[in-house]
N, C-alpha and C positions, 0 to 999 in steps of 0.2 A: 463484380458480383460472383458469388459462390455459384460453381456448377453444380447441377443436380443430375445424377443418373439415373435415367428412367428405368433402367434394367435392374436396379438394387432392389434388394427384397425389402419389402415394408419393414421389417424388423430392423433393417440396418439402417433406415432412413434416419437423418439427422434434423431435429427440430429447426425449423427456419425461423428465426427469431427477428423482430423488429430491428433490434440493435445491430444486427449483421449488415444491415443495408443502409444504415443512417447514422446522422451525427449523434454522438453520445447524448445530446440533450434531447433527443427524440425518444429515449426510452420512457415507454409509456406503461407497461405493466409487468408484472412478476410471473405471469403466466406464459408458458411457451405454447405456441401455436404451430402446430404440425401441419407443414403445407405441403401439397401434392406439387408434382412439378408445375411452374407458373402457366397459366394461360392468360393472355393479356387481353382482357375483354374491352371493346371499344364502344364509346358514347354514340353507336351508330343510329339509334333511333329518334335523338333528341331534335332532329329536324322536324321529322314527321309530329312529334309531341308539340313542338313549339308552334306549328301551323294549325294544328287542331282545334284551337280556340277561337271563337268568334267574339265580336265586339261585345263589351261590356263597360257600364260606366264605372269610372273610379271615383266619381265625385265624393262617395261616401266612405273612401279608403285614404287614411293617412300614412304617409310613408315614414320610415324610421332611419333615414339617414341623417347625421348630425355632427355638432362639433363634439370633441372629447371634453368629458367632465369626469369628475371623481365619483365613483360608485357609492362612495360613502355620504357624499353631500346632498342631502334631500333637497335643497334649494333650487337645484337645476332640473331636477328630474319629477314628472308627475307620476311615475310608476315606482318611487323609492320604496313603497311597501312590499314590492316584489323583488327587491334586491337580494333579500335571503334566499330565494329560490334559485340563485344561480351557484353552480357548483364550479370552481376552477378545475380546469381539465387535468391539472397534475394531481389533483386530491379526489378526483372521481374514483369512486369505488364499487364493489357489487353491492353494498348496502344501500346505496343511493337508487337502486332500481325498485319501481313499485312492486309487490309481492308477486302479481300474477306473471311478470316477465323476469324475476329475480333469478336468472339463470347464467352461469359461468360463460355460456358461449354467447350470450346477449353481450355481456360486459366486454368480452374480448372483440366482439364485432364492432361495438362502439369506439373501442381503443383504436381499431384500424380504421375506422371512419374519419376521427377526429383529425389526423394530419391533413387532411384534404382541404380543411377550412381555412381562409386566407383573411387578414385584414385588407381592407381598401381604404387609402387615403389620397383625397385629392383637396377639395375644398373643406370636406367634411370627412366623416368616417362611415364605411359600410363593412358589409361582409361578403365574402363570395366563397366558391368552392372550386378545386381544380377538376379539370376534365381533360382528355387526351384528344388533341386534334390532328386527324389523320393527314389533313391536307398541309399542315405544318411540319410533319415529321420530316427528319434528315434535312431540314433547311437551315440555312445560316444567313447571316448578314453583317455588314460593318456596324457596329456599335455608334448610334448617332447622338447619343447623350452627351453634350458638351460638358455636363458636371458629373460624369460617370465616376463613381466611387472607386473603379478599378483602373483610372488612367494610369495612376503612378506603377501599379503593380503590372499592367498589361501593356502598357502604352497606348497610343493612338492606334487607330485603324483595327483595333482587336475585333474578333468575332463574338457575336451572340446566337444562341441556337434554338430553333421553334420546336414546336411537339405539343406544348402545354396552352390549355384554354383556361379562363376563368368564367364561371357562370354567375351571374347576378341579376339585379333587377335593371329594365330598361331605364328608370328614372334615376339610377345610379351612373349607369354608361350608356349615353345617348349617340355617340359619334366616334370617329376615328381620333378626333382631338381629345375628348374625353378619356378614352383608352391610353393614348400615348402620354397623358400628364397624370395617370393613377399609379401610385406606388402599391406595389403588392408584397405585403409582409408574410412570409411563410413561417410556419412552426413558432408563432409568437404565443407561447403557453405560460410565460411567467412574467409577471409585472418587474421584477427585479433583473430581468435578463433581456437584452434585445432580440428582435427576430433572427433566427438563424441565417435565413437569405432574405434580402430585399432586391426587388426587380421592378423595372417600369413596364406597364402595358404597352402593346404595340398598336393593334387594330381591331376595329369592330369586325366581328365575323357573321353574327347573326342577331337580330334583334325583333321585338314585336310590341309594340305599344298597347296592344289589346290584352296580351299576356303579361305585359310588364316583365319582360325576359330578354336578357342580352347574355351573348358570350363574345368575349374578346381574347385575343392572342397575347401571350406574355413570352417574348424570348429571353433566355438567361446566359449568364456567364459561365455557369459550371454544369458540364455534362453530367457531373453526379446526381444533380438534381432531377434531370430526366429519367435515369436509371431508377433513382429512389421512388418516383412516381409510377413507374411501371410495375416495380415489385409492390409497393404498397396497394394498387390497384388490384392485383391477383389476390394478395391477402386478404383485403376488404371482402371481395366477393366470395373467396373461399370460406371465410369466417361466418358470413350470412347462412351458408349452406349447413353448416355444424350447428346451427340453432335447431332444434327439434321442430317438427312442422307445426305441432299444435302451438307452440310458444310464437312462433313466426306470424301465427293467425291472430294471435293475442295482441301482437305489437300494433295492430290496426286501430285498436283503442286509445292509443297514445300518440301524442305528438312530441317528438324529441327534437330540439333545436340546439345546433352548436353555432355559437357567434361571437362577435367581439361588441358586446354592449358599451356604448360610449368610446368606443376605440380601444378598449383595455384588453388586457390578455383574454385568451380563450376560455370562454365557459360553456358549460353544458346546463340546459334546463329541460324540464320534463313536465308535461302537461296532459290534459285529457281532449280528446276529440269531440266536440260537444254536438256538431251539426254539420251534415253535407247536404247541398242541394244541387240538382241537376238542372240545368236551364238549357231548353232547346225550343224552336219555334214551332215545331209540329212533331206528329207522330212519324212523319214522312222522314224528318231529319233524324230521328231516333234509329229507324230502320236503316238508313243510309250509314249511319256511324257503325253499326254493328257489322254490316257486309263491308265496310272498309277497313275494319278490324280483322276479319277473315282474311282479306286480300292482303293486308300488310303482313300478317302472320306468315302466310303462304310465301311470299316474297322475300321476307326476312331469313327463312330457311336456306335461300338462295345466296345469302351473303351480300356483300356490298354492291354487286352488280343487280341483285333483285331489288335492293332498296332504291337504287336509282330509278328502276322502272316503275316502282311504286310511287316515288315522289314525282315523276313524269305524268303519271296516269292522276294523282291526286291534284296536280295543279290545273288540271283541266276540269275540275270540279267547281262548281259556281255557289253552290249553296253553303250556308253557314251550318256547323254541326253543334250538337249539343256539348257542354262542357260542365263541369262540377266547381262548386266553391265549398271550401272546408273552413270550419271556425274552430278554433282551439284555445285553451287557457294557458299555454305555455308561456312564462315570462319572456319578455323580449323589452328592449329600450331602444333609445336613439342609438344607431350604430349597428342594428340588428338586420337592417334592410338586406335582402339577398341572401340570408342565412339558408342553409339547407334545414328542411323540416323531413323527418322520418317518421312515417306513419304506416309503415307496412305495406308500402305500395309495391307490389309484386308485378314485375315484367320479366319477359323473356328476349334475351338478346343472344344471338348466335347458340340458339338452343340451351341456354344456360340461365336459370333463375336469377334475378338480381333485385335488390331493394332500391328503387330509384327515388332519390330524393325529390320533394317539389321545394319550390323557392317562396321564403317568406316576403310577402308583401308589405304588410302594415298592420294598422289597427280599423276595423270597422267600427266607425264612432256611434253607429245606431245601435250596435248589439254589445258594444264594449267588450269585443273579442277580437283576438289576432286571426288573420285571415290569409289563405294563399289560394291560388287556382290549382285545381287537380284534376 
């Protein structure tokens, strides 16, 4: 990785390009993104967010994990009419953005978000996104895959390295066994080229049936991939902050999904947020939720130790808190379960504003709209 001198004058800084830290096939944009010295922000609040949602009936929701089919074959997909709404990630341009958010900074941000999306394959296809797992950093183990693709190159008893997690749906990954049998394809952007990296999942780290949410660890053979993710993480967050505040607010009207529909190469689809509904048992629950958020924000300012104290406090709470369901028109198909949904969801982590993705759940068969918990 390139060293960045914090004392160097701003006019002397060198643009930090995606291509400087990645495989040549990861070239995503012709626009140079000038990056401040990287600050690696951590997914420190997802444990709290994952626990915040109470029981909700999933009977009216249809999941979208499925077998692989050709996007051009309408015989296999009841959403064939929406296939023309998908944009191949390598073809995505500024012109694809809706007019209210058609800004070069939004385009660059999405280019920096897309590499985090991965294809998941086990019995069928689904989508996930990469996060950084603090508890797995600097860990390694002996690769236990008897069919490992690197056996000939690395020999037996070679190491794999931890630090990455994959976020997806609980109905996609339900157990350690599911995680260990799931193939994770990184940077699968082109139908004519294989994924740049393919690894197996390791173990389930977090899951919640009510929120339909899972995080599983993924150990990798190449440490370069870990370094790439760290750099991309800082680039993504920095790119979001370069979007003018007025346009950042406007992104809340749209649901932008990056997924692998039908297990095909990565696609971007853009739709409108149609409806959001808050569900709570009573007014007391709403007041308690507001108070908890204030406490959480105070604890978060104290870093990881503060968050640990908050989680210990939160675990003592017995009542269920209100939560939201959001419906949107964005195109999805079988294989889109677990995909990130970007709706301008602004959170603060370590004092830094971030756009936190939600996780696409499936289709509400009553409203005929896609849905996620927010």
